[in-house]
C-alpha positions as CSV (number, residue, x, y, z in Angstrom):
1,X,0.0,0.0,0.0
2,X,1.7,3.2,-1.2
3,X,0.7,6.8,-0.6
4,X,0.8,8.9,-3.7
5,X,3.6,11.5,-3.6
6,X,1.4,13.9,-5.4
7,X,-1.5,13.2,-3.0
8,X,0.8,13.8,-0.1
9,X,2.1,17.1,-1.6
10,X,-1.5,18.3,-2.1
11,X,-2.6,17.3,1.4
12,X,0.3,19.1,3.0
13,X,-0.2,22.3,1.1
14,X,-2.4,25.1,2.3
15,X,-4.4,26.8,-0.5
16,X,-4.3,30.6,-0.2
17,X,-7.6,32.4,-0.5
18,X,-8.2,34.1,-3.8
19,X,-8.3,37.7,-2.7
20,X,-7.4,39.2,-6.0
21,X,-11.0,40.4,-6.3
22,X,-12.3,43.1,-4.0
23,X,-14.3,41.5,-1.2
24,X,-16.8,43.3,1.0
25,X,-16.1,43.9,4.7
26,X,-18.9,41.6,5.5
27,X,-17.3,38.7,3.6
28,X,-14.0,39.3,5.2
29,X,-15.5,39.2,8.7
30,X,-17.4,36.0,7.8
31,X,-14.0,34.4,6.9
32,X,-12.7,35.3,10.3
33,X,-15.8,33.8,12.0
34,X,-15.5,30.7,9.8
35,X,-12.0,30.1,11.1
36,X,-13.2,30.3,14.7
37,X,-15.8,27.7,13.9
38,X,-13.6,25.4,11.8
39,X,-9.8,26.2,12.5
40,X,-8.6,24.2,9.5
41,X,-5.3,25.4,8.0
42,X,-7.0,26.8,4.9
43,X,-9.7,28.6,6.9
44,X,-7.0,30.1,9.2
45,X,-5.0,31.4,6.3
46,X,-8.0,32.9,4.7
47,X,-9.0,34.5,8.0
48,X,-5.5,35.9,8.4
49,X,-5.6,37.5,5.0
50,X,-9.1,38.9,5.8
51,X,-7.8,40.4,9.0
52,X,-4.9,41.9,7.2
53,X,-7.2,43.6,4.7
54,X,-9.3,44.9,7.5
55,X,-6.2,46.4,9.1
56,X,-6.3,44.1,12.1
57,X,-2.6,43.2,11.9
58,X,-2.3,41.8,15.4
59,X,-5.2,39.4,14.7
60,X,-3.7,38.5,11.3
61,X,-0.4,37.6,13.0
62,X,-2.2,35.4,15.6
63,X,-4.2,33.6,12.9
64,X,-1.1,33.0,10.8
65,X,0.7,31.5,13.8
66,X,-2.3,29.3,14.4
67,X,-2.3,28.2,10.8
68,X,1.3,27.2,11.0
69,X,0.5,25.0,14.0
70,X,-2.5,23.6,12.3
71,X,-0.5,22.6,9.2
72,X,2.1,20.9,11.5
73,X,-0.7,18.9,13.2
74,X,-2.2,18.0,9.8
75,X,1.2,16.8,8.5
76,X,1.7,14.6,11.6
77,X,-1.7,13.1,11.2
78,X,-1.0,12.3,7.6
79,X,2.3,10.6,8.3
80,X,0.8,8.7,11.2
81,X,-2.1,7.5,9.0
82,X,0.3,6.5,6.2
83,X,2.2,4.3,8.7
84,X,-1.0,2.9,10.3
85,X,-2.4,2.1,6.8
86,X,0.6,0.1,6.0
87,X,0.4,-1.8,9.3
88,X,-3.3,-2.4,9.0
89,X,-3.3,-3.4,5.3
90,X,-0.5,-5.9,5.7
91,X,2.3,-3.8,4.2
92,X,4.5,-5.1,7.0
93,X,7.9,-3.7,7.9
94,X,8.9,-2.9,4.3
95,X,5.6,-1.0,3.8
96,X,6.1,1.1,7.0
97,X,9.7,2.0,6.1
98,X,8.6,2.9,2.5
99,X,5.8,5.1,3.8
100,X,8.1,6.9,6.2
101,X,10.7,7.5,3.4
102,X,7.9,9.1,1.3
103,X,7.0,11.4,4.2
104,X,10.6,12.4,4.7
105,X,10.8,13.3,1.0
106,X,8.3,16.1,1.7
107,X,8.8,17.0,5.3
108,X,11.9,18.4,6.9
109,X,12.4,16.3,10.1
110,X,14.9,17.1,12.8
111,X,16.6,14.3,14.6
112,X,14.2,14.7,17.5
113,X,11.3,14.6,15.1
114,X,12.5,11.3,13.8
115,X,13.1,10.1,17.3
116,X,9.5,10.8,18.2
117,X,8.3,8.8,15.2
118,X,10.5,5.8,16.0
119,X,9.3,6.0,19.6
120,X,5.7,5.8,18.5
121,X,6.5,3.2,15.7
122,X,9.7,1.4,16.7
123,X,9.2,-0.9,13.7
124,X,10.9,2.0,11.9
125,X,14.1,1.0,13.6
126,X,14.2,-2.3,11.7
127,X,17.4,-2.4,9.7
128,X,19.2,0.1,11.9
129,X,18.9,3.1,9.6
130,X,18.5,5.5,12.6
131,X,20.7,3.8,15.1
132,X,23.7,6.1,14.7
133,X,21.5,9.2,15.0
134,X,19.7,7.9,18.2
135,X,23.1,7.0,19.8
136,X,24.1,10.6,19.5
137,X,21.3,11.8,21.8
138,X,22.5,12.9,25.3
139,X,21.6,15.5,27.9
140,X,24.8,17.4,27.3
141,X,25.1,17.1,23.5
142,X,26.9,20.0,21.9
143,X,24.4,20.1,19.1
144,X,21.0,21.2,20.5
145,X,19.2,19.0,18.0
146,X,20.7,16.0,19.9
147,X,20.3,17.4,23.4
148,X,18.0,15.0,25.0
149,X,18.2,12.0,27.4
150,X,15.7,10.2,25.0
151,X,15.8,7.1,27.1
152,X,12.8,5.6,25.3
153,X,14.3,6.1,21.9
154,X,17.5,4.3,23.0
155,X,15.5,1.6,24.7
156,X,13.7,0.8,21.5
157,X,16.9,1.0,19.4
158,X,18.5,-1.7,21.6
159,X,15.4,-3.8,21.8
160,X,14.7,-3.9,18.1
161,X,18.4,-4.9,17.6
162,X,17.9,-7.7,20.1
163,X,20.0,-6.2,22.9
164,X,17.4,-6.8,25.6
165,X,19.6,-6.2,28.6
166,X,20.7,-2.8,27.4
167,X,17.1,-2.0,26.5
168,X,15.9,-2.7,30.0
169,X,18.6,-0.3,31.4
170,X,17.1,2.6,29.4
171,X,13.5,1.7,30.3
172,X,14.6,1.7,33.9
173,X,16.1,5.1,33.5
174,X,12.9,6.4,32.0
175,X,10.7,5.1,34.8
176,X,13.1,6.6,37.3
177,X,12.5,10.0,35.7
178,X,8.8,9.4,35.8
179,X,9.0,8.4,39.5
180,X,11.0,11.6,40.3
181,X,8.6,13.8,38.4
182,X,5.1,12.4,38.8
183,X,2.6,13.9,36.5
184,X,-1.1,14.2,37.1
185,X,-3.9,15.5,35.1
186,X,-7.5,16.5,35.9
187,X,-8.8,14.3,33.0
188,X,-9.5,10.8,34.4
189,X,-9.2,9.2,31.0
190,X,-5.7,10.8,30.5
191,X,-4.7,9.7,34.0
192,X,-5.9,6.1,33.5
193,X,-4.0,5.9,30.2
194,X,-0.8,7.3,31.8
195,X,-1.0,4.9,34.7
196,X,-1.3,2.0,32.3
197,X,1.7,3.2,30.4
198,X,3.6,3.4,33.6
199,X,2.8,-0.2,34.4
200,X,3.9,-1.2,30.9
201,X,7.2,0.6,31.1
202,X,7.9,-0.9,34.5
203,X,7.6,-4.3,32.8
204,X,9.8,-3.2,30.0
205,X,12.4,-2.3,32.6
206,X,12.2,-5.8,34.1
207,X,10.6,-4.5,37.3
208,X,7.7,-7.0,37.1
209,X,6.5,-6.7,40.7
210,X,6.2,-2.9,40.3
211,X,4.5,-3.4,36.9
212,X,1.8,-5.7,38.4
213,X,1.2,-3.4,41.3
214,X,0.8,-0.4,39.1
215,X,-1.3,-2.3,36.5
216,X,-3.7,-3.4,39.2
217,X,-4.0,0.2,40.3
218,X,-4.5,1.3,36.7
219,X,-7.3,-1.2,36.1
220,X,-9.2,0.2,39.1
221,X,-9.1,3.7,37.8
222,X,-12.3,5.3,36.4
223,X,-12.3,5.7,32.6
224,X,-15.0,6.6,30.1
225,X,-16.6,4.2,27.7
226,X,-15.1,6.2,24.8
227,X,-11.5,6.0,26.2
228,X,-11.7,2.4,27.5
229,X,-10.6,0.7,24.2
230,X,-7.4,2.7,24.1
231,X,-6.7,2.2,27.8
232,X,-7.4,-1.6,27.4
233,X,-4.8,-1.6,24.7
234,X,-2.3,-0.3,27.2
235,X,-3.3,-3.0,29.7
236,X,-2.8,-5.6,27.0
237,X,0.7,-4.1,26.2
238,X,1.6,-4.3,29.9
239,X,0.5,-8.0,30.1
240,X,2.5,-8.7,26.9
241,X,5.6,-7.2,28.4
242,X,5.1,-9.3,31.6
243,X,4.9,-12.4,29.4
244,X,1.3,-12.9,30.6
245,X,-0.2,-14.2,27.3
246,X,-3.6,-15.0,28.8
247,X,-3.9,-11.5,30.3
248,X,-3.0,-9.9,27.0
249,X,-5.2,-12.1,24.9
250,X,-8.3,-11.4,27.1
251,X,-8.1,-7.7,26.1
252,X,-6.9,-8.2,22.6
253,X,-9.8,-10.6,21.8
254,X,-12.2,-7.8,22.6
255,X,-10.3,-5.1,20.9
256,X,-10.1,-7.1,17.7
257,X,-13.9,-7.4,17.7
258,X,-14.4,-3.7,17.4
259,X,-12.9,-0.9,15.2
260,X,-9.6,0.0,16.9
261,X,-6.0,0.8,15.9
262,X,-5.2,-2.9,15.8
263,X,-6.0,-5.8,13.6
264,X,-4.3,-9.1,12.8
265,X,-1.8,-7.5,10.5
266,X,-0.8,-4.9,13.1
267,X,-0.4,-7.6,15.8
268,X,1.9,-9.5,13.5
269,X,4.1,-6.5,12.8
270,X,4.3,-4.1,15.7
271,X,7.3,-4.6,18.0
272,X,5.3,-4.3,21.3
273,X,3.7,-7.8,20.7
274,X,6.9,-9.6,19.8
275,X,7.4,-11.0,23.4
276,X,4.3,-13.2,23.1
277,X,3.8,-13.4,19.3
278,X,5.0,-17.0,19.0
279,X,2.9,-18.3,21.9
280,X,0.2,-20.7,20.8
281,X,-2.5,-18.7,22.6
282,X,-1.5,-15.6,20.7
283,X,-1.4,-17.4,17.4
284,X,-4.8,-18.9,18.2
285,X,-6.1,-15.4,18.8
286,X,-4.8,-14.3,15.3
287,X,-6.4,-17.3,13.7
288,X,-9.8,-16.5,15.3
289,X,-9.8,-13.0,13.8
290,X,-8.3,-13.6,10.3
């Protein structure tokens, strides 16, 4: 499954409004209102142009700043969906790498941008293309583009390369930072998801007792019906990292029965499921949902 390069270029562009013709003050003000109701990149750019023509330069500047952020968000959504489409449609590792190369042809990505992508989709680390770059990250790096502990990036790099002991060291460093800087949020759904991630990362660090304790706490936390599938995916990840196949399969069986980020193809490709992928119970799960 390949994303058209022309299609990507079109999607990442923002069409300027055609303001060659004289527009009434009422139409210009309507464009500003439209951007407030639908802050898409194109609407924001048109609203910025309208504000400029009305002489509201401060408002125009604010709208242009918002349009820049909206474009960046749209670009990230496109790249993410390109990768997810390859995963879901059976493109496998080669398809994911190809999609990311296509995205990088059109988007300027800093080392930390690439690090963020490989952290979300560690399958991108297959083949070691980014290993040298990730190894350069450090808290005191001379180049600001590489100034980052980036424990999770390094943990994935070592794990995908099969260096599990080194990977656990970096996961342990990450959870130590989380322990020293606990983060809370007023949104119960966000907090439930975060707690489940904490449990999962304890397991990745090899701290299984802590992982099970935090996972039990996470599973008692309130979460909305809308957010529950995503949170259950975190629970399944934690069980997989613990090597608890039955626990993971219980949640995955349900998640495969409804529209979610995962299907059989994603479970066969994404790195997070590798610890239990060859287990008969996991293979039976895949067979039931093919």
